[in-house]
ChimeraX commands (.cxc) that place a marker at each C-alpha (Angstrom):
marker #1 position -5.33,-71.59,-45.53 radius 0.5
marker #1 position -8.65,-70.43,-44.17 radius 0.5
marker #1 position -7.39,-66.84,-43.84 radius 0.5
marker #1 position -6.04,-66.93,-47.36 radius 0.5
marker #1 position -9.41,-68.08,-48.73 radius 0.5
marker #1 position -11.31,-65.41,-46.71 radius 0.5
marker #1 position -8.79,-62.74,-47.95 radius 0.5
marker #1 position -9.47,-63.70,-51.65 radius 0.5
marker #1 position -13.22,-63.53,-51.17 radius 0.5
marker #1 position -12.99,-60.10,-49.58 radius 0.5
marker #1 position -10.74,-58.84,-52.38 radius 0.5
marker #1 position -13.15,-60.10,-55.17 radius 0.5
marker #1 position -16.19,-58.57,-53.44 radius 0.5
marker #1 position -14.33,-55.24,-53.13 radius 0.5
marker #1 position -13.37,-55.28,-56.85 radius 0.5
marker #1 position -16.96,-56.13,-57.93 radius 0.5
marker #1 position -18.26,-53.27,-55.86 radius 0.5
marker #1 position -15.81,-50.89,-57.43 radius 0.5
marker #1 position -16.92,-51.88,-60.91 radius 0.5
marker #1 position -20.59,-51.20,-60.10 radius 0.5
marker #1 position -19.66,-47.80,-58.66 radius 0.5
marker #1 position -18.15,-46.56,-61.97 radius 0.5
marker #1 position -20.38,-44.27,-64.21 radius 0.5
marker #1 position -21.59,-45.73,-67.56 radius 0.5
marker #1 position -19.42,-45.04,-70.60 radius 0.5
marker #1 position -21.24,-43.76,-73.68 radius 0.5
marker #1 position -19.89,-44.74,-77.01 radius 0.5
marker #1 position -20.24,-41.93,-79.60 radius 0.5
marker #1 position -20.16,-42.88,-83.27 radius 0.5
marker #1 position -18.62,-40.59,-85.81 radius 0.5
marker #1 position -20.92,-39.01,-88.45 radius 0.5
marker #1 position -19.82,-38.99,-92.02 radius 0.5
marker #1 position -21.06,-36.32,-94.52 radius 0.5
marker #1 position -21.01,-37.50,-98.10 radius 0.5
marker #1 position -21.36,-34.89,-100.88 radius 0.5
marker #1 position -23.10,-36.18,-104.07 radius 0.5
marker #1 position -22.60,-34.24,-107.22 radius 0.5
marker #1 position -25.62,-33.45,-109.53 radius 0.5
marker #1 position -28.10,-34.68,-106.88 radius 0.5
marker #1 position -31.80,-33.71,-107.32 radius 0.5
marker #1 position -33.32,-31.62,-104.59 radius 0.5
marker #1 position -35.73,-33.37,-102.24 radius 0.5
marker #1 position -39.42,-32.50,-102.92 radius 0.5
marker #1 position -42.52,-33.48,-101.06 radius 0.5
marker #1 position -44.91,-35.95,-102.73 radius 0.5
marker #1 position -47.70,-33.35,-102.43 radius 0.5
marker #1 position -45.67,-30.89,-104.43 radius 0.5
marker #1 position -45.12,-33.42,-107.16 radius 0.5
marker #1 position -48.80,-34.33,-107.41 radius 0.5
marker #1 position -49.87,-30.67,-107.44 radius 0.5
marker #1 position -47.49,-29.99,-110.31 radius 0.5
marker #1 position -48.77,-33.01,-112.29 radius 0.5
marker #1 position -52.33,-31.78,-111.80 radius 0.5
marker #1 position -51.72,-28.40,-113.49 radius 0.5
marker #1 position -53.04,-28.39,-117.08 radius 0.5
marker #1 position -50.43,-28.09,-119.72 radius 0.5
marker #1 position -51.26,-24.94,-121.72 radius 0.5
marker #1 position -50.01,-24.74,-125.28 radius 0.5
marker #1 position -50.27,-21.69,-127.32 radius 0.5
marker #1 position -51.93,-22.51,-130.66 radius 0.5
marker #1 position -51.86,-20.13,-133.55 radius 0.5
marker #1 position -54.37,-20.81,-136.25 radius 0.5
marker #1 position -53.45,-19.98,-139.83 radius 0.5
marker #1 position -55.60,-18.22,-142.35 radius 0.5
marker #1 position -57.16,-19.73,-145.47 radius 0.5
marker #1 position -58.89,-18.42,-148.56 radius 0.5
marker #1 position -62.32,-20.11,-148.86 radius 0.5
marker #1 position -64.26,-20.18,-152.09 radius 0.5
marker #1 position -67.83,-21.51,-152.36 radius 0.5
marker #1 position -70.34,-22.75,-151.50 radius 0.5
marker #1 position -70.60,-25.62,-154.00 radius 0.5
marker #1 position -73.69,-27.86,-153.92 radius 0.5
marker #1 position -72.20,-30.55,-156.19 radius 0.5
marker #1 position -68.95,-32.31,-155.47 radius 0.5
marker #1 position -68.08,-32.40,-159.18 radius 0.5
marker #1 position -68.17,-28.59,-159.48 radius 0.5
marker #1 position -65.86,-28.37,-156.40 radius 0.5
marker #1 position -63.40,-30.85,-157.91 radius 0.5
marker #1 position -63.27,-28.88,-161.18 radius 0.5
marker #1 position -62.47,-25.68,-159.33 radius 0.5
marker #1 position -59.88,-27.51,-157.19 radius 0.5
marker #1 position -58.16,-28.79,-160.34 radius 0.5
marker #1 position -58.04,-25.30,-161.84 radius 0.5
marker #1 position -56.52,-23.93,-158.60 radius 0.5
marker #1 position -53.87,-26.66,-158.55 radius 0.5
marker #1 position -52.98,-25.76,-162.17 radius 0.5
marker #1 position -52.12,-22.29,-160.86 radius 0.5
marker #1 position -49.98,-23.83,-158.01 radius 0.5
marker #1 position -52.70,-23.05,-155.46 radius 0.5
marker #1 position -53.09,-26.07,-153.15 radius 0.5
marker #1 position -56.63,-26.49,-151.90 radius 0.5
marker #1 position -58.76,-29.04,-150.10 radius 0.5
marker #1 position -62.44,-29.58,-149.71 radius 0.5
marker #1 position -64.37,-28.71,-146.48 radius 0.5
marker #1 position -67.89,-30.12,-146.40 radius 0.5
marker #1 position -70.36,-28.54,-143.99 radius 0.5
marker #1 position -73.97,-29.36,-143.28 radius 0.5
marker #1 position -76.20,-26.28,-143.41 radius 0.5
marker #1 position -79.85,-25.90,-142.48 radius 0.5
marker #1 position -81.65,-24.56,-145.60 radius 0.5
marker #1 position -85.22,-24.87,-144.38 radius 0.5
marker #1 position -87.14,-25.32,-141.15 radius 0.5
marker #1 position -90.69,-26.76,-141.16 radius 0.5
marker #1 position -93.27,-27.61,-138.48 radius 0.5
marker #1 position -94.93,-31.00,-138.44 radius 0.5
marker #1 position -98.29,-31.13,-136.73 radius 0.5
marker #1 position -99.36,-34.60,-135.65 radius 0.5
marker #1 position -101.17,-36.79,-133.13 radius 0.5
marker #1 position -99.02,-39.17,-131.05 radius 0.5
marker #1 position -98.58,-42.78,-132.14 radius 0.5
marker #1 position -101.42,-45.23,-131.12 radius 0.5
marker #1 position -100.94,-48.73,-129.84 radius 0.5
marker #1 position -101.48,-50.45,-133.20 radius 0.5
marker #1 position -102.00,-49.74,-136.87 radius 0.5
marker #1 position -105.66,-50.86,-136.57 radius 0.5
marker #1 position -106.27,-48.12,-133.94 radius 0.5
marker #1 position -104.49,-45.59,-136.06 radius 0.5
marker #1 position -106.75,-46.41,-139.06 radius 0.5
marker #1 position -109.79,-46.12,-136.85 radius 0.5
marker #1 position -108.62,-42.70,-135.63 radius 0.5
marker #1 position -107.95,-41.64,-139.27 radius 0.5
marker #1 position -111.56,-42.46,-140.30 radius 0.5
marker #1 position -112.85,-40.48,-137.34 radius 0.5
marker #1 position -110.84,-37.42,-138.31 radius 0.5
marker #1 position -111.81,-37.64,-141.98 radius 0.5
marker #1 position -115.48,-37.76,-140.97 radius 0.5
marker #1 position -114.89,-34.51,-139.14 radius 0.5
marker #1 position -113.30,-33.08,-142.25 radius 0.5
marker #1 position -109.74,-32.89,-140.94 radius 0.5
marker #1 position -107.03,-33.60,-143.50 radius 0.5
marker #1 position -104.85,-36.32,-142.09 radius 0.5
marker #1 position -103.07,-39.54,-142.91 radius 0.5
marker #1 position -101.34,-42.42,-140.92 radius 0.5
marker #1 position -97.65,-42.27,-140.36 radius 0.5
marker #1 position -96.30,-45.70,-141.40 radius 0.5
marker #1 position -92.57,-45.49,-140.33 radius 0.5
marker #1 position -90.12,-43.84,-138.04 radius 0.5
marker #1 position -90.39,-42.93,-134.43 radius 0.5
marker #1 position -93.98,-41.58,-135.01 radius 0.5
marker #1 position -95.23,-44.78,-136.68 radius 0.5
marker #1 position -98.95,-45.32,-136.12 radius 0.5
marker #1 position -99.38,-41.63,-135.40 radius 0.5
marker #1 position -101.56,-39.28,-137.32 radius 0.5
marker #1 position -100.02,-36.53,-139.54 radius 0.5
marker #1 position -102.08,-33.35,-139.74 radius 0.5
marker #1 position -99.83,-31.38,-141.98 radius 0.5
marker #1 position -96.37,-29.92,-142.60 radius 0.5
marker #1 position -96.00,-26.18,-142.63 radius 0.5
marker #1 position -93.23,-23.70,-143.31 radius 0.5
marker #1 position -95.05,-20.67,-141.81 radius 0.5
marker #1 position -95.77,-20.36,-138.09 radius 0.5
marker #1 position -99.07,-18.60,-138.92 radius 0.5
marker #1 position -100.37,-21.65,-140.65 radius 0.5
marker #1 position -99.41,-23.83,-137.65 radius 0.5
marker #1 position -101.26,-21.50,-135.28 radius 0.5
marker #1 position -104.40,-21.47,-137.40 radius 0.5
marker #1 position -104.54,-25.36,-137.54 radius 0.5
marker #1 position -103.96,-25.68,-133.84 radius 0.5
marker #1 position -106.76,-23.19,-133.13 radius 0.5
marker #1 position -109.09,-25.15,-135.47 radius 0.5
marker #1 position -108.24,-28.42,-133.73 radius 0.5
marker #1 position -108.66,-26.92,-130.31 radius 0.5
marker #1 position -112.25,-25.90,-131.16 radius 0.5
marker #1 position -112.94,-29.58,-132.00 radius 0.5
marker #1 position -111.22,-30.62,-128.72 radius 0.5
marker #1 position -108.33,-32.23,-130.51 radius 0.5
marker #1 position -104.87,-31.73,-128.87 radius 0.5
marker #1 position -102.11,-32.02,-131.51 radius 0.5
marker #1 position -98.35,-31.75,-131.10 radius 0.5
marker #1 position -95.70,-29.90,-133.23 radius 0.5
marker #1 position -92.35,-31.17,-134.20 radius 0.5
marker #1 position -89.77,-28.90,-135.87 radius 0.5
marker #1 position -88.05,-30.50,-138.90 radius 0.5
marker #1 position -84.71,-29.10,-140.25 radius 0.5
marker #1 position -83.89,-29.61,-143.89 radius 0.5
marker #1 position -80.11,-29.79,-144.29 radius 0.5
marker #1 position -77.86,-29.78,-147.27 radius 0.5
marker #1 position -74.19,-30.19,-147.68 radius 0.5
marker #1 position -72.19,-27.15,-148.75 radius 0.5
marker #1 position -68.60,-27.63,-150.04 radius 0.5
marker #1 position -65.96,-24.96,-149.62 radius 0.5
marker #1 position -62.53,-25.11,-151.10 radius 0.5
marker #1 position -59.84,-24.10,-148.58 radius 0.5
marker #1 position -56.50,-22.65,-149.75 radius 0.5
marker #1 position -53.93,-21.75,-147.05 radius 0.5
marker #1 position -52.74,-18.14,-147.29 radius 0.5
marker #1 position -49.23,-18.00,-148.67 radius 0.5
marker #1 position -47.54,-14.57,-148.17 radius 0.5
marker #1 position -44.90,-15.56,-150.67 radius 0.5
marker #1 position -47.43,-16.31,-153.37 radius 0.5
marker #1 position -50.65,-14.42,-152.52 radius 0.5
marker #1 position -53.92,-14.95,-154.45 radius 0.5
marker #1 position -54.65,-11.48,-155.70 radius 0.5
marker #1 position -58.04,-10.09,-156.52 radius 0.5
marker #1 position -57.59,-10.59,-160.33 radius 0.5
marker #1 position -56.79,-14.26,-159.88 radius 0.5
marker #1 position -59.69,-14.83,-157.59 radius 0.5
marker #1 position -62.23,-13.20,-160.00 radius 0.5
marker #1 position -60.78,-15.14,-162.90 radius 0.5
marker #1 position -61.24,-18.42,-161.10 radius 0.5
marker #1 position -64.92,-17.66,-160.35 radius 0.5
marker #1 position -65.72,-17.18,-164.11 radius 0.5
marker #1 position -68.68,-15.05,-163.18 radius 0.5
marker #1 position -70.37,-17.75,-161.03 radius 0.5
marker #1 position -72.27,-16.77,-157.95 radius 0.5
marker #1 position -69.67,-17.85,-155.52 radius 0.5
marker #1 position -67.80,-16.10,-152.69 radius 0.5
marker #1 position -64.20,-15.73,-151.63 radius 0.5
marker #1 position -63.67,-15.38,-147.87 radius 0.5
marker #1 position -60.66,-15.25,-145.62 radius 0.5
marker #1 position -61.19,-17.52,-142.67 radius 0.5
marker #1 position -59.41,-19.54,-140.05 radius 0.5
marker #1 position -58.21,-22.89,-141.47 radius 0.5
marker link #1:1,2 radius 0.2
marker link #1:2,3 radius 0.2
marker link #1:3,4 radius 0.2
marker link #1:4,5 radius 0.2
marker link #1:5,6 radius 0.2
marker link #1:6,7 radius 0.2
marker link #1:7,8 radius 0.2
marker link #1:8,9 radius 0.2
marker link #1:9,10 radius 0.2
marker link #1:10,11 radius 0.2
marker link #1:11,12 radius 0.2
marker link #1:12,13 radius 0.2
marker link #1:13,14 radius 0.2
marker link #1:14,15 radius 0.2
marker link #1:15,16 radius 0.2
marker link #1:16,17 radius 0.2
marker link #1:17,18 radius 0.2
marker link #1:18,19 radius 0.2
marker link #1:19,20 radius 0.2
marker link #1:20,21 radius 0.2
marker link #1:21,22 radius 0.2
marker link #1:22,23 radius 0.2
marker link #1:23,24 radius 0.2
marker link #1:24,25 radius 0.2
marker link #1:25,26 radius 0.2
marker link #1:26,27 radius 0.2
marker link #1:27,28 radius 0.2
marker link #1:28,29 radius 0.2
marker link #1:29,30 radius 0.2
marker link #1:30,31 radius 0.2
marker link #1:31,32 radius 0.2
marker link #1:32,33 radius 0.2
marker link #1:33,34 radius 0.2
marker link #1:34,35 radius 0.2
marker link #1:35,36 radius 0.2
marker link #1:36,37 radius 0.2
marker link #1:37,38 radius 0.2
marker link #1:38,39 radius 0.2
marker link #1:39,40 radius 0.2
marker link #1:40,41 radius 0.2
marker link #1:41,42 radius 0.2
marker link #1:42,43 radius 0.2
marker link #1:43,44 radius 0.2
marker link #1:44,45 radius 0.2
marker link #1:45,46 radius 0.2
marker link #1:46,47 radius 0.2
marker link #1:47,48 radius 0.2
marker link #1:48,49 radius 0.2
marker link #1:49,50 radius 0.2
marker link #1:50,51 radius 0.2
marker link #1:51,52 radius 0.2
marker link #1:52,53 radius 0.2
marker link #1:53,54 radius 0.2
marker link #1:54,55 radius 0.2
marker link #1:55,56 radius 0.2
marker link #1:56,57 radius 0.2
marker link #1:57,58 radius 0.2
marker link #1:58,59 radius 0.2
marker link #1:59,60 radius 0.2
marker link #1:60,61 radius 0.2
marker link #1:61,62 radius 0.2
marker link #1:62,63 radius 0.2
marker link #1:63,64 radius 0.2
marker link #1:64,65 radius 0.2
marker link #1:65,66 radius 0.2
marker link #1:66,67 radius 0.2
marker link #1:67,68 radius 0.2
marker link #1:68,69 radius 0.2
marker link #1:69,70 radius 0.2
marker link #1:70,71 radius 0.2
marker link #1:71,72 radius 0.2
marker link #1:72,73 radius 0.2
marker link #1:73,74 radius 0.2
marker link #1:74,75 radius 0.2
marker link #1:75,76 radius 0.2
marker link #1:76,77 radius 0.2
marker link #1:77,78 radius 0.2
marker link #1:78,79 radius 0.2
marker link #1:79,80 radius 0.2
marker link #1:80,81 radius 0.2
marker link #1:81,82 radius 0.2
marker link #1:82,83 radius 0.2
marker link #1:83,84 radius 0.2
marker link #1:84,85 radius 0.2
marker link #1:85,86 radius 0.2
marker link #1:86,87 radius 0.2
marker link #1:87,88 radius 0.2
marker link #1:88,89 radius 0.2
marker link #1:89,90 radius 0.2
marker link #1:90,91 radius 0.2
marker link #1:91,92 radius 0.2
marker link #1:92,93 radius 0.2
marker link #1:93,94 radius 0.2
marker link #1:94,95 radius 0.2
marker link #1:95,96 radius 0.2
marker link #1:96,97 radius 0.2
marker link #1:97,98 radius 0.2
marker link #1:98,99 radius 0.2
marker link #1:99,100 radius 0.2
marker link #1:100,101 radius 0.2
marker link #1:101,102 radius 0.2
marker link #1:102,103 radius 0.2
marker link #1:103,104 radius 0.2
marker link #1:104,105 radius 0.2
marker link #1:105,106 radius 0.2
marker link #1:106,107 radius 0.2
marker link #1:107,108 radius 0.2
marker link #1:108,109 radius 0.2
marker link #1:109,110 radius 0.2
marker link #1:110,111 radius 0.2
marker link #1:111,112 radius 0.2
marker link #1:112,113 radius 0.2
marker link #1:113,114 radius 0.2
marker link #1:114,115 radius 0.2
marker link #1:115,116 radius 0.2
marker link #1:116,117 radius 0.2
marker link #1:117,118 radius 0.2
marker link #1:118,119 radius 0.2
marker link #1:119,120 radius 0.2
marker link #1:120,121 radius 0.2
marker link #1:121,122 radius 0.2
marker link #1:122,123 radius 0.2
marker link #1:123,124 radius 0.2
marker link #1:124,125 radius 0.2
marker link #1:125,126 radius 0.2
marker link #1:126,127 radius 0.2
marker link #1:127,128 radius 0.2
marker link #1:128,129 radius 0.2
marker link #1:129,130 radius 0.2
marker link #1:130,131 radius 0.2
marker link #1:131,132 radius 0.2
marker link #1:132,133 radius 0.2
marker link #1:133,134 radius 0.2
marker link #1:134,135 radius 0.2
marker link #1:135,136 radius 0.2
marker link #1:136,137 radius 0.2
marker link #1:137,138 radius 0.2
marker link #1:138,139 radius 0.2
marker link #1:139,140 radius 0.2
marker link #1:140,141 radius 0.2
marker link #1:141,142 radius 0.2
marker link #1:142,143 radius 0.2
marker link #1:143,144 radius 0.2
marker link #1:144,145 radius 0.2
marker link #1:145,146 radius 0.2
marker link #1:146,147 radius 0.2
marker link #1:147,148 radius 0.2
marker link #1:148,149 radius 0.2
marker link #1:149,150 radius 0.2
marker link #1:150,151 radius 0.2
marker link #1:151,152 radius 0.2
marker link #1:152,153 radius 0.2
marker link #1:153,154 radius 0.2
marker link #1:154,155 radius 0.2
marker link #1:155,156 radius 0.2
marker link #1:156,157 radius 0.2
marker link #1:157,158 radius 0.2
marker link #1:158,159 radius 0.2
marker link #1:159,160 radius 0.2
marker link #1:160,161 radius 0.2
marker link #1:161,162 radius 0.2
marker link #1:162,163 radius 0.2
marker link #1:163,164 radius 0.2
marker link #1:164,165 radius 0.2
marker link #1:165,166 radius 0.2
marker link #1:166,167 radius 0.2
marker link #1:167,168 radius 0.2
marker link #1:168,169 radius 0.2
marker link #1:169,170 radius 0.2
marker link #1:170,171 radius 0.2
marker link #1:171,172 radius 0.2
marker link #1:172,173 radius 0.2
marker link #1:173,174 radius 0.2
marker link #1:174,175 radius 0.2
marker link #1:175,176 radius 0.2
marker link #1:176,177 radius 0.2
marker link #1:177,178 radius 0.2
marker link #1:178,179 radius 0.2
marker link #1:179,180 radius 0.2
marker link #1:180,181 radius 0.2
marker link #1:181,182 radius 0.2
marker link #1:182,183 radius 0.2
marker link #1:183,184 radius 0.2
marker link #1:184,185 radius 0.2
marker link #1:185,186 radius 0.2
marker link #1:186,187 radius 0.2
marker link #1:187,188 radius 0.2
marker link #1:188,189 radius 0.2
marker link #1:189,190 radius 0.2
marker link #1:190,191 radius 0.2
marker link #1:191,192 radius 0.2
marker link #1:192,193 radius 0.2
marker link #1:193,194 radius 0.2
marker link #1:194,195 radius 0.2
marker link #1:195,196 radius 0.2
marker link #1:196,197 radius 0.2
marker link #1:197,198 radius 0.2
marker link #1:198,199 radius 0.2
marker link #1:199,200 radius 0.2
marker link #1:200,201 radius 0.2
marker link #1:201,202 radius 0.2
marker link #1:202,203 radius 0.2
marker link #1:203,204 radius 0.2
marker link #1:204,205 radius 0.2
marker link #1:205,206 radius 0.2
marker link #1:206,207 radius 0.2
marker link #1:207,208 radius 0.2
marker link #1:208,209 radius 0.2
marker link #1:209,210 radius 0.2
marker link #1:210,211 radius 0.2
marker link #1:211,212 radius 0.2
marker link #1:212,213 radius 0.2
view
């Protein structure tokens, strides 16, 4: 029995040594290629952002219009618009603010209170300088020394004040007025000929112009 037991132990040890002596077996998995129809190509995120950052340029083509005016009164513009519509000429009003006159305001800066402004006014009047107190606006409690349309007049007054050691300031003032133009899109199928344009004017001092709508 002892020899049988020893023989079994020797056989088991020999088998175990044989297993350790074998090289490792690598298991290789099969790769499967799947074709997908209508698949979108792969793009980098940086490419997508760069494309989105590009400005979208659209070609715009402006059409032409006949413009007649300028009208100073809205009622006159409406009357002309009605006459144009009667001739199947669609038109719309385009109101524009136009500078009609520029003046220069000579003044002394606002003082701390109305009382101080009145005191300064009396001082100037004693020195025979035409002036008055500004009562409202951003220059309230300042002293107005005159409003001029000619630069030569402004220069003469500033020179006169400088001799009396008075430093004044000048503020340009723009006088604006609304001008109304009637705009009629150019229609090649039904053009507004010269005879029609002159007939609509009725001899008034107005202008026809072809401009961008």
